[in-house]
C-alpha positions as CSV (number, residue, x, y, z in Angstrom):
1,V,167.6,108.3,102.8
2,K,168.8,106.6,99.0
3,G,171.8,105.3,101.7
4,L,168.1,103.5,103.3
5,I,166.8,102.4,100.1
6,L,169.6,101.1,98.4
7,F,170.4,98.5,101.5
8,E,166.7,97.2,101.9
9,E,167.3,96.3,98.5
10,G,170.7,94.6,98.9
11,N,172.9,97.0,97.4
12,Y,175.3,97.3,100.4
13,Q,177.8,98.4,98.5
14,S,176.3,101.2,97.1
15,A,174.6,102.7,100.0
16,I,177.7,102.7,102.2
17,K,178.6,105.1,99.2
18,A,175.3,107.0,99.5
19,F,175.9,107.2,103.2
20,Y,179.5,108.8,103.1
21,Q,178.0,111.0,100.6
22,A,175.5,112.3,103.2
23,I,178.4,112.5,106.1
24,Q,180.1,115.2,103.3
25,F,177.1,116.8,103.1
26,Y,176.1,117.4,106.6
27,Q,179.9,118.6,107.0
28,K,180.6,120.6,104.2
29,D,181.3,124.0,106.3
30,D,183.3,122.3,109.1
31,K,184.6,118.7,109.1
32,E,185.0,118.8,112.4
33,A,181.9,119.7,113.4
34,V,180.1,116.2,115.1
35,S,176.1,116.1,114.4
36,W,173.8,113.2,115.0
37,Q,173.0,112.9,111.2
38,V,177.1,112.4,110.6
39,L,176.6,109.7,113.7
40,E,173.5,108.4,112.2
41,S,174.9,108.0,108.6
42,Q,178.3,106.6,110.2
43,N,176.4,104.1,112.3
44,N,174.1,102.7,109.0
45,I,177.6,102.5,107.2
46,G,178.3,100.1,110.5
47,R,175.3,98.0,110.2
48,T,176.0,97.6,106.2
49,W,179.5,96.2,107.2
50,I,177.6,94.1,109.9
51,T,175.7,92.7,107.4
52,L,178.1,91.9,104.7
53,N,179.8,90.0,108.0
54,E,182.8,92.4,107.1
55,L,183.5,93.3,111.0
56,E,186.7,94.6,111.1
57,P,185.3,97.8,109.4
58,A,182.3,98.2,111.5
59,K,184.8,98.2,114.7
60,K,186.6,100.6,113.1
61,I,183.7,102.8,112.4
62,Y,182.2,102.2,115.5
63,K,186.0,103.2,117.3
64,E,185.1,106.4,115.6
65,I,181.3,107.0,116.5
66,F,181.8,106.6,120.4
67,L,185.2,108.5,120.4
68,S,182.6,111.4,118.5
69,I,179.9,111.2,120.9
70,Q,182.8,112.0,124.2
71,S,182.5,115.4,122.5
72,I,178.9,116.5,122.8
73,R,177.0,117.2,126.0
74,P,174.1,115.0,127.0
75,S,171.4,117.2,126.9
76,Q,172.2,116.6,122.8
77,I,172.2,113.1,122.6
78,D,169.9,111.1,120.6
79,S,169.3,108.2,122.6
80,T,166.8,106.3,120.0
81,I,170.2,106.8,117.9
82,L,173.1,105.7,120.5
83,S,170.4,102.6,121.8
84,R,170.8,101.7,118.1
85,M,174.4,101.8,118.0
86,Y,174.9,99.8,121.1
87,N,172.8,97.2,119.2
88,N,174.5,97.0,116.8
89,M,178.3,96.9,119.1
90,G,176.4,93.8,120.3
91,V,175.8,92.0,117.3
92,I,180.0,92.2,116.4
93,H,180.9,90.8,119.7
94,F,177.6,88.0,119.2
95,Y,179.4,87.3,115.6
96,E,182.5,87.2,117.4
97,G,181.8,84.6,120.1
98,E,182.2,87.2,122.8
99,L,178.9,86.1,124.3
100,N,179.1,88.2,127.5
101,E,179.9,91.3,125.6
102,A,177.7,90.9,123.4
103,F,174.7,90.5,126.1
104,R,176.2,93.3,127.9
105,Y,175.7,96.1,125.0
106,Y,172.1,94.3,124.0
107,D,171.4,95.4,127.1
108,M,172.5,98.9,127.7
109,S,170.4,98.9,124.6
110,R,167.5,97.9,126.2
111,T,168.2,100.1,129.3
112,I,168.8,103.4,126.8
113,S,165.3,102.7,125.2
114,T,163.1,101.8,127.8
115,M,164.1,104.9,129.9
116,S,164.1,107.2,126.7
117,S,161.2,106.0,125.1
118,S,158.7,103.1,126.4
119,P,159.1,99.5,127.9
120,N,157.1,98.8,124.7
121,D,160.3,100.5,122.3
122,I,160.4,98.5,119.0
123,N,164.1,99.1,119.9
124,V,163.6,97.4,123.2
125,G,162.1,94.5,121.4
126,R,165.1,94.3,119.3
127,A,167.3,94.4,121.8
128,L,165.3,92.0,124.1
129,Y,165.2,89.3,120.7
130,N,169.1,89.7,120.6
131,M,169.6,88.8,124.6
132,G,167.7,85.7,123.9
133,L,169.8,84.8,121.1
134,V,172.7,85.1,123.5
135,K,170.9,82.9,126.0
136,E,170.6,80.0,123.4
137,E,173.8,80.1,121.9
138,K,174.9,79.7,125.7
139,G,172.2,77.0,126.2
140,F,169.6,78.7,128.6
141,L,166.7,77.7,126.4
142,I,164.2,78.4,129.2
143,D,165.9,81.9,129.5
144,A,165.9,82.7,125.6
145,G,162.4,81.7,125.2
146,V,161.2,84.0,128.2
147,L,163.1,87.0,126.1
148,Y,161.7,85.9,122.6
149,Q,158.4,85.9,123.9
150,K,158.7,89.4,125.5
151,A,160.3,90.7,122.0
152,L,157.4,89.1,119.9
153,K,154.7,91.1,122.4
154,I,156.6,94.6,121.6
155,Y,157.2,93.4,118.0
156,L,152.9,92.4,117.4
157,Q,152.1,96.0,119.2
158,N,154.3,98.0,117.2
159,Y,154.6,96.0,113.6
160,G,151.0,94.5,113.5
161,Q,150.8,90.8,112.5
162,Y,153.2,90.6,109.9
163,H,156.6,91.6,109.5
164,H,159.9,89.6,108.8
165,H,160.9,90.7,112.5
166,I,157.6,88.9,114.1
167,A,158.7,86.0,111.3
168,E,162.5,86.0,112.9
169,V,160.9,85.2,116.3
170,Y,158.7,82.5,115.6
171,G,161.3,80.7,113.8
172,S,163.6,81.4,116.7
173,L,160.5,80.1,119.7
174,G,160.3,76.9,117.1
175,N,164.0,76.0,117.6
176,I,163.8,76.3,121.0
177,H,161.1,73.8,121.3
178,L,162.3,71.6,118.6
179,T,165.9,71.6,121.5
180,R,163.4,70.8,123.7
181,Y,161.9,68.0,121.6
182,E,158.9,69.9,122.0
183,F,157.7,68.7,119.0
184,Q,153.8,70.1,119.4
185,K,155.0,73.7,119.9
186,A,157.7,73.4,117.9
187,K,155.6,72.5,114.8
188,Y,153.2,75.4,115.9
189,Y,156.2,78.5,115.8
190,F,157.6,77.1,112.6
191,Q,154.2,76.9,111.0
192,K,153.6,80.7,112.1
193,D,156.9,81.6,110.8
194,L,155.6,80.3,107.3
195,E,152.4,81.5,107.0
196,T,154.0,84.9,108.0
197,S,156.5,84.8,105.2
198,I,154.3,83.8,102.7
199,H,151.8,86.7,103.8
200,L,154.7,89.1,103.2
201,Y,156.4,87.6,100.5
202,G,154.7,85.0,98.6
203,E,154.5,81.3,98.4
204,G,157.9,81.0,96.3
205,H,159.8,83.5,97.8
206,V,163.8,82.6,99.1
207,E,162.3,84.1,102.6
208,T,159.7,81.2,102.7
209,T,162.3,78.5,102.6
210,W,163.8,78.9,106.3
211,G,160.1,78.0,107.3
212,Y,160.5,74.9,105.1
213,E,163.8,73.6,105.8
214,N,162.6,74.2,109.5
215,L,159.7,72.1,109.4
216,G,161.8,69.8,107.6
217,R,164.4,69.7,110.7
218,L,160.9,68.8,112.8
219,Y,159.9,66.1,110.9
220,H,162.9,64.4,110.0
221,E,163.4,64.7,114.3
222,E,159.9,63.0,114.9
223,G,160.9,60.0,112.3
224,N,158.2,61.5,109.4
225,D,160.9,61.1,106.6
226,S,158.7,61.6,103.7
227,S,157.2,64.9,105.4
228,A,160.7,66.2,105.7
229,Q,162.1,64.9,102.6
230,R,158.7,67.0,100.7
231,M,159.8,70.0,102.6
232,F,163.3,70.1,101.8
233,E,162.9,69.2,98.4
234,K,160.5,72.5,98.3
235,V,163.3,74.2,99.8
236,L,165.5,73.0,97.4
237,E,163.6,74.3,94.2
238,I,162.7,77.4,95.5
239,R,166.4,78.6,96.4
240,N,167.9,77.0,93.0
241,Q,165.3,79.3,91.2
242,F,166.8,82.4,93.6
243,Y,170.6,81.5,94.1
244,H,170.8,80.3,90.1
245,G,174.3,78.2,91.0
246,K,176.3,77.4,94.5
247,N,175.0,78.9,97.6
248,I,175.9,77.3,101.3
249,Y,172.2,77.4,102.2
250,I,171.7,74.8,99.3
251,A,174.5,73.1,100.3
252,N,173.0,72.5,103.7
253,V,169.8,71.4,102.1
254,L,171.9,69.2,99.8
255,L,173.3,67.9,102.7
256,S,169.7,67.2,104.7
257,L,168.4,65.1,101.8
258,A,171.4,63.1,101.7
259,E,170.8,62.0,105.3
260,L,167.3,61.4,104.5
261,E,167.6,59.2,101.3
262,N,167.5,55.6,102.1
263,N,169.1,55.4,98.4
264,A,172.9,55.1,98.8
265,S,173.8,56.1,95.6
266,K,170.8,59.0,95.4
267,S,172.2,60.1,98.9
268,I,176.0,60.1,98.2
269,D,175.0,62.4,94.8
270,Y,173.4,64.8,97.1
271,A,175.7,64.6,99.4
272,K,178.6,65.5,96.4
273,K,176.4,68.1,95.2
């Protein structure tokens, strides 16, 4: 529990230490014994390494996990944890650009959760969303949109109207429609993303900046540069307050402002920053 709290707080290195302490506790009587408590702690370690974008230690821990699973009788397998493990393996393959393998693991995660729980289980929704990311990355936008809609329906049933995963799906649906130049639909989903984030975190929180930035991109595509600039400046203001210095997300919005700015010297200044 301590590790999960630290993870949610963004204190990832301390979370990893706490998960290892949990493993030591569960193995104090028999270090060779394999229990689902140990595997779940290992899975949490793997998820943390993925969050840190440290894929090599993540792959190492999942190799250990799947070797351990082979020694457990099928009747002892916790399908919920197994589904999450397959999902996380999919994330690793996705980050490494192995899209077909990523889709295969996500689909296995979906199948396990559907068979063991229900078609509306939250892990099914997560797998469907990730499968949509693969389809979008491969350019199959209609297929991706269908998967995102299915994920959204499950998320709304499980989480209610407001949750950060729901905001994430709204943003992804907006991206699909923006790529297809369906501006009104894109605007609807980007606004839903922003409204959900503001409800969850408050007006000036850094998580709201994704909604503002997406609306800025939309306005820019529509040719409404004054509204786009207003959105990007809002993003810059919030991110400067949150990150206190250099950050890739600040650099990205500065480049967007540079592209919009009609004043050549000011545009160059943004780009240099």
